[in-house]
Structure formats: C-alpha cells, structure tokens
Phi, psi and omega in degrees: 000141176243130174275129182236112183250143180238132176249180190277038167275077193301327182289347180250004180300322180298322176296320179296318178297320179298317178296316181299316179299320178294320179297319178297316178299328179279001174098007178287141172267119188247132171259112186273139177227142174230144173294156181302319180294317179295325182293334186240356189260123171270137179223179176293349179265005177136161178275145179304316182299325178291319179295318179298311181301316180296316180296316180292325178294317180294313187272343183060033179215152175291149180282129171280127185215016177228158178299312180300325179283336180277333184303321181287358181304316180294302185282329185268306186274325178047059181298150178295327178202163175231137178241130171253111189210102004275155173250121179283163174298325178299311180293319177303313181298320180295315179297316181298331185248015174071027179267125182238084184228022177213168178299321182288317179292326176293318178300316180297314180298314181297321180291314184296337179296342179268005179060036175251158187294139170247120182254128183248120174256088188287144172213100183207144179282348183246024183298322182262018174228254187301328184266359180301321179297325180287324174300314179301317178299316187281331176300328182268001182267139180300138174071013175245129185228147180250139166291133181309146190245151174230155169279119188276339176199089187293341182270315182270333182223072188294344179254008183275140171228146176222141178293148171280093187303331179290354178256009181300309183294320178296321177296317177302312182299319177294317181298324178295341174264004179080020183237146175273129174294130183238158356288155181284323180249123188256355182100206184272141176283138177259137181296000000 
C-alpha cells in the first residue's frame, strides 16, 4: 500500500489526479489523504466536493482528512511509502521543522516512524526564497525524497519550483531502493 496525500496547491491538483489514476492502473493500492484546507476549499480549479469524490472514486477508499484519522497510518496501515503530491511550501516547512498540525503532516510523521520513504512532489512559489532552507533540511534527512523540480516560470515567478509530476512513480521506485532520483533540479519547464 502507498499513502497518497494531497495539499492545497490547487492549480496542480489535476496533475496529481492524473498521476494517481496511472498508479491505480499500474496496480498500486492507494490510501488517500487530503489536507483539511484542500478537503473544504472551493477554488477556480474545482470544488472541494468534486475533488473528494474523484479521489474516493479512484482509490475506492474514503479520504483521510483529519489529524485523528491520520495518526494510525504509521502503526495500523504501515504503507510501503508515502507520497505528498502536491506538497505546498507550507506543508514542506512544517515537515522540515517538526510541526504536526494537519492531516498531511500527521500522516507524514506517523509514516516516517516506520523508516519508510516519504516522497515530496513540491509545488510552491517560494521554493527558491523562504522555503529554500527547508528543502535543504529535508534533502539531508533520512527517508525523505523529492520528485525532481523545475522552475515553472522564471520571468513571472522567479522563486517558484514545481515537481515534474510525470516522475513521481520513478521517484517512488528509486526511493524504495533508498536512492534519490537525480538530477534533483532540472531547469526551466517548457510549455
């Protein structure tokens, strides 16, 4: 089983759903988690209820979306790996600094206690500014791996990085062997 958590980088949720659908087609058993904000927030990228329905339909399981429901992920479900896709800069900072105040950060904490890989598919506008220190902390932490990153718009968002979502499964496979998929930084994304 793989735990798959989604945070509020709302503009990348469709990419995350596409990866998730491919993983299900490839035979992965997925335990779905959503951050509390993603679970209740309607945006121009879709209604929360639609995202919940789609996630539950894909995974054939109810979405975990509270801290009490996420805590048993480590001792009860014991997933082989956990993927946060998308992972916001906010969630990244919390994981890097030991803050456990959401369903996703609790799921990550509960999962990491079993010494299994946590894969982060980052999507944040402040990756090369306020969150750069947190990327540095987590790159050096045992059992934490990043999906390779690109600058998605160097002119309008010069400090933004986004994971290459099409590399999530390859990153997972490497992480299960204890290795980081390289290179970590791929340059600018081309439209």
